[in-house]
C-alpha positions in Angstrom: -52.6 -57.8 32.9 -53.3 -55.0 35.4 -55.7 -56.0 38.2 -56.8 -53.3 40.6 -57.0 -54.1 44.3 -60.6 -52.8 44.4 -63.4 -51.3 42.2 -66.6 -49.9 43.6 -70.1 -51.0 42.5 -71.8 -47.7 42.0 -74.2 -47.9 39.1 -76.3 -45.5 37.0 -79.2 -45.8 39.4 -77.0 -44.6 42.3 -75.7 -41.8 40.2 -79.2 -40.7 39.2 -80.3 -40.5 42.8 -77.1 -38.4 43.6 -77.8 -36.1 40.7 -81.4 -35.6 42.0 -80.0 -34.6 45.4 -77.4 -32.2 43.8 -80.2 -30.6 41.8 -82.3 -30.1 45.0 -82.1 -27.3 47.5 -80.6 -29.2 50.4 -77.4 -31.3 50.3 -76.7 -31.8 54.0 -78.6 -34.2 56.4 -82.2 -34.5 55.2 -84.8 -36.8 53.7 -82.3 -39.1 51.9 -80.3 -39.6 55.1 -83.5 -40.4 57.0 -84.5 -42.9 54.3 -81.2 -44.7 54.4 -81.3 -44.8 58.2 -84.7 -46.4 58.2 -83.7 -49.0 55.6 -80.4 -49.8 57.4 -82.2 -50.2 60.7 -84.7 -52.5 59.0 -81.9 -54.6 57.5 -80.6 -55.4 61.0 -84.1 -55.6 62.6 -83.2 -52.8 65.1 -85.1 -49.7 66.1 -82.6 -46.9 65.5 -79.8 -46.0 63.1 -77.8 -42.8 62.6 -75.7 -41.9 59.6 -72.3 -40.4 60.4 -69.4 -38.9 58.5 -67.4 -42.2 58.9 -67.1 -45.2 61.2 -64.4 -43.5 63.4 -66.8 -40.7 64.3 -69.5 -43.2 65.0 -67.1 -45.0 67.4 -66.1 -41.7 69.1 -69.6 -40.5 69.9 -70.6 -44.1 70.9 -67.8 -44.0 73.6 -68.9 -40.5 74.6 -72.6 -41.5 74.8 -71.7 -44.4 77.1 -69.6 -42.3 79.3 -66.3 -44.0 78.5 -63.5 -41.6 78.9 -60.7 -40.6 81.2 -59.7 -43.3 83.7 -61.5 -46.0 81.7 -60.0 -48.9 79.8 -61.5 -50.5 76.7 -60.6 -54.0 75.6 -60.1 -54.6 71.9 -58.0 -56.5 69.4 -54.5 -55.5 68.2 -55.1 -57.1 64.8 -57.1 -54.5 62.9 -56.9 -51.1 61.3 -55.9 -48.5 64.0 -59.1 -46.5 63.7 -60.8 -48.4 66.5 -57.9 -48.0 69.0 -57.5 -44.4 67.9 -61.2 -43.7 68.8 -60.6 -45.0 72.3 -57.6 -42.8 72.7 -59.5 -39.7 71.4 -62.3 -40.4 73.9 -59.7 -40.0 76.6 -59.7 -43.7 77.6 -56.9 -46.3 77.4 -56.7 -49.2 75.1 -56.2 -52.7 76.5 -55.3 -55.1 73.8 -56.1 -58.8 74.0 -54.4 -61.2 71.6 -56.3 -63.0 68.9 -57.0 -66.6 68.1 -54.2 -67.9 65.9 -56.6 -69.9 63.8 -59.3 -67.3 63.1 -57.6 -63.9 63.6 -60.5 -62.8 65.8 -60.2 -61.5 69.4 -59.6 -64.5 71.6 -62.7 -64.9 73.7 -60.8 -67.2 76.1 -58.4 -64.3 77.1 -60.9 -61.5 77.6 -62.0 -62.2 81.2 -58.4 -62.3 82.6 -57.9 -58.8 81.1 -60.9 -57.2 82.8 -60.0 -55.1 85.8 -61.5 -52.3 87.9 -60.9 -49.8 85.2 -62.5 -51.7 82.4 -65.7 -50.0 81.1 -66.2 -51.5 77.7 -65.3 -54.1 75.1 -65.0 -53.3 71.4 -65.0 -56.6 69.4 -64.0 -56.3 65.8 -65.4 -58.6 63.1 -62.3 -59.3 61.0 -62.4 -59.7 57.2 -66.2 -60.1 57.5 -66.2 -63.0 60.0 -68.0 -62.5 63.3 -66.7 -63.0 66.8 -68.9 -65.0 69.1 -70.9 -62.1 70.5 -72.9 -64.3 72.9 -69.7 -65.1 74.9 -68.8 -61.4 74.9 -72.3 -60.5 76.1 -72.0 -63.0 78.9 -68.9 -61.2 80.2 -70.3 -57.7 80.0 -73.4 -58.9 81.9 -71.2 -60.5 84.6 -68.9 -57.4 85.0 -71.4 -54.6 84.1 -69.6 -53.4 81.0 -70.7 -51.9 77.7 -70.3 -53.4 74.2 -69.6 -51.3 71.1 -69.6 -53.8 68.2 -67.2 -52.8 65.4 -68.9 -54.4 62.3 -67.2 -52.1 59.8 -66.2 -55.3 57.8 -69.3 -57.4 58.4 -72.6 -55.8 57.2 -73.8 -59.1 55.8 -72.2 -61.2 58.5 -74.1 -63.6 60.7 -73.1 -66.1 63.4 -75.4 -68.8 64.8 -78.3 -67.0 62.9 -77.8 -63.6 64.6 -76.6 -60.4 62.9 -74.4 -57.6 64.2 -76.2 -55.5 66.8 -78.0 -58.4 68.5 -76.0 -58.3 71.7 -74.4 -54.8 71.7 -75.3 -51.5 73.2 -74.2 -49.8 69.9 -72.9 -51.3 66.6 -70.9 -49.2 64.1 -70.3 -49.6 60.4 -68.2 -48.1 57.6 -69.0 -47.1 54.1 -65.4 -46.3 53.1 -64.3 -46.9 49.6 -63.4 -50.6 50.1 -66.6 -51.6 51.9 -69.5 -53.8 50.7 -71.5 -50.6 50.1 -69.7 -47.3 49.8 -70.2 -43.6 49.8 -66.5 -42.9 49.5 -66.5 -41.9 53.2 -69.3 -42.5 55.6 -70.5 -44.6 58.5 -73.4 -45.4 60.7 -74.4 -46.8 64.1 -77.4 -48.8 65.2 -78.9 -49.4 68.6 -82.1 -50.6 70.3 -81.7 -48.2 73.2 -83.9 -45.1 72.8 -82.0 -43.2 75.6 -78.7 -43.8 73.9 -80.1 -43.0 70.4 -81.4 -39.6 71.6 -78.0 -38.8 73.2 -76.1 -40.0 70.1 -78.3 -37.7 67.9 -77.2 -34.7 70.0 -73.6 -35.7 69.9 -73.6 -36.2 66.2 -74.7 -32.6 65.5 -73.3 -30.0 67.8 -75.6 -31.0 70.7 -78.6 -29.3 68.9 -82.1 -30.7 69.3 -83.0 -29.8 65.7 -80.7 -30.0 62.7 -81.2 -27.3 60.0 -83.3 -29.6 57.8 -85.7 -30.1 60.6 -85.9 -26.3 61.3 -86.2 -24.9 57.8 -88.5 -27.6 56.3 -91.5 -26.2 58.2 -94.0 -23.4 57.6 -92.6 -21.6 60.7 -89.0 -21.1 61.5 -87.9 -23.1 64.6 -85.0 -21.6 66.6 -82.2 -24.0 67.6 -81.4 -25.0 71.1 -78.2 -26.7 72.3 -78.3 -29.0 75.3 -75.0 -31.0 74.9 -71.5 -30.3 73.7 -71.5 -32.2 70.4 -69.6 -32.7 67.2 -70.2 -32.2 63.4 -70.4 -35.9 62.5 -73.6 -36.1 60.4 -73.9 -37.9 57.1 -75.1 -35.8 54.2 -77.8 -36.5 51.5 -75.2 -37.1 48.8 -73.6 -39.9 50.8 -77.0 -41.4 51.6 -78.1 -41.2 48.0 -75.1 -43.3 47.0 -76.0 -45.9 49.7 -79.8 -46.3 49.4 -79.9 -48.5 46.3 -76.6 -50.3 47.0 -78.2 -51.5 50.2 -81.1 -53.0 48.2 -78.7 -55.1 46.1 -76.2 -55.9 48.9 -77.0 -59.6 48.8 -76.3 -59.8 45.1 -73.0 -58.2 45.7 -72.2 -60.5 48.6 -73.0 -63.6 46.4 -70.5 -62.4 43.8 -67.7 -62.1 46.3 -68.6 -65.5 47.8 -68.1 -67.2 44.4 -64.7 -65.6 44.1 -63.7 -66.7 47.7 -64.7 -70.3 46.9 -62.4 -70.3 43.8 -59.6 -68.9 45.9 -60.1 -71.4 48.7 -60.2 -74.3 46.3 -56.9 -73.3 44.8 -55.0 -72.1 47.8 -55.9 -75.0 50.1 -53.8 -77.1 47.7 -50.7 -75.0 48.1 -48.8 -76.3 51.2 -46.9 -73.0 51.6 -50.1 -71.1 52.1 -52.2 -71.0 55.3 -55.8 -69.8 55.3 -57.6 -68.8 58.5 -60.0 -71.5 59.7 -63.6 -71.4 58.8 -65.9 -70.7 61.8 -68.8 -73.1 62.3 -72.3 -71.5 61.9 -70.7 -68.3 60.7 -71.8 -66.5 57.5 -68.9 -64.3 56.4 -69.5 -60.9 54.8 -66.4 -61.7 52.6 -65.0 -58.3 53.0 -61.3 -59.1 52.5 -59.5 -62.2 51.3 -56.2 -62.9 52.9 -53.5 -65.6 52.6 -50.7 -66.3 55.0 -47.2 -67.3 54.1 -43.9 -67.4 56.0 -42.8 -63.9 57.1 -39.5 -64.5 55.2 -41.5 -64.9 52.0 -44.2 -62.3 52.4 -42.5 -59.2 51.2 -41.0 -61.0 48.2 -44.4 -62.4 47.2 -45.9 -58.9 47.6 -43.3 -57.5 45.2 -43.8 -60.4 42.8 -47.5 -60.0 42.6 -47.2 -56.3 41.9 -44.6 -56.9 39.2 -47.1 -59.3 37.6 -49.8 -56.6 37.6 -51.8 -57.7 40.7 -52.4 -54.9 43.2 -52.3 -56.3 46.8 -52.0 -54.9 50.3 -51.5 -56.0 53.9 -54.4 -56.2 56.4 -53.2 -55.7 59.0 -50.0 -54.6 60.7 -50.5 -55.2 64.5 -51.5 -51.9 66.1 -49.4 -52.4 69.2 -46.2 -52.3 67.0 -47.1 -48.9 65.4 -44.9 -46.1 66.7 -47.6 -44.2 68.6 -48.7 -47.2 70.6 -45.2 -48.4 71.3 -44.3 -44.9 72.6 -47.5 -44.5 74.6 -47.7 -48.0 76.2 -44.3 -49.4 75.8 -45.5 -52.3 73.7 -42.8 -54.4 72.0 -42.5 -57.4 69.7 -43.7 -60.5 71.5 -46.5 -58.9 73.5 -49.3 -60.4 71.3 -47.6 -63.2 69.4 -50.7 -64.5 67.5 -51.5 -61.0 66.1 -47.8 -60.6 65.2 -47.7 -64.0 63.6 -50.7 -63.3 61.4 -49.7 -59.7 60.7 -46.2 -60.6 59.6 -47.3 -63.2 57.0 -50.6 -61.9 55.6 -51.3 -60.6 52.1 -54.7 -59.4 51.0 -55.8 -60.3 47.4 -58.3 -58.5 45.3 -62.0 -59.3 46.1 -64.9 -57.4 44.6 -67.9 -58.2 42.3 -66.4 -56.6 39.3 -63.4 -59.0 39.4 -63.7 -61.0 36.2 -63.3 -64.8 36.0 -60.2 -64.5 33.9 -58.7 -62.1 36.5 -59.4 -64.5 39.3 -57.7 -67.3 37.3 -54.7 -65.1 36.6 -54.3 -64.2 40.3 -54.4 -67.9 41.2 -52.0 -68.8 38.5 -49.5 -66.2 39.5 -49.5 -67.3 43.1 -49.2 -71.0 42.0 -46.2 -70.1 39.8 -44.4 -68.4 42.7 -44.5 -71.5 44.8 -43.5 -74.0 42.1 
């Protein structure tokens, strides 16, 4: 059997809408992007949404819009994909990592306050594997110290905690529509906010600092000259990306339910294998079920990875601790032992396939292969 690590859920309805855009006169940011932005904002019950080229660009302009740059420090987690830390660096600020909770893998809320100093300007919490950090606690700290929150919900579109969604307590929340995400346009991202002043600034930063994008200037009876008020980027989502996302968003809860059923089967099986550790469930937290990871002893991990691949199961690792990547070691002098919980999780984690098109027999096969390894 050959089981892919991931398969997307793009269907004929999505393809038809893309074809309609391709056959139209305008492929860049236009009506489809505006439709998706409205729908996405409605999903989170917020006022504003902007589609972007990807989540990394959304992070970068968010930092810029909040004035976080040279001389500033931004607190975030070392257990994640490097994109978030990279955006902080690209904005001219410095990363300040705070270790994670060993049992959940999430940024340890108990350690944040002791890492706040006179240079701290923002916190970027990351919702790991679809599970949300306690944003109320983070919000309390930013209120106390007059900081900003950029919530990285790239992995948690459907996530909830204590009945609140991403975006409830943050200045800006960012999302990803990369290939592996719950809804995808191959590449793509977005940000949401309830702050009109921030939204207006983010719109300028997204597209060259221009007040009117081409669609808004040419789709009129009279030509409207462009005016530039800020130095901006070229980070706008296009209509093809939006067309892929519009109908996926409408069926996002159906896709989530399919992943949930697979997770329940995995949990039932792997909780009975003593050599496997699963991250603790979080009370009152609805996971987006973005990734499914198991943890084994670090001496076993690489051999199990090889074994699974030999048996036709594609797997990967999420994540290598960021502070141990060469760039961050060279820039900050980080070393093994600096963030032991992140290192412990990162050294023993394996990510298994998790997507709605994963068939029941494939799930059973994956479970059986893992069981056989530990017999």
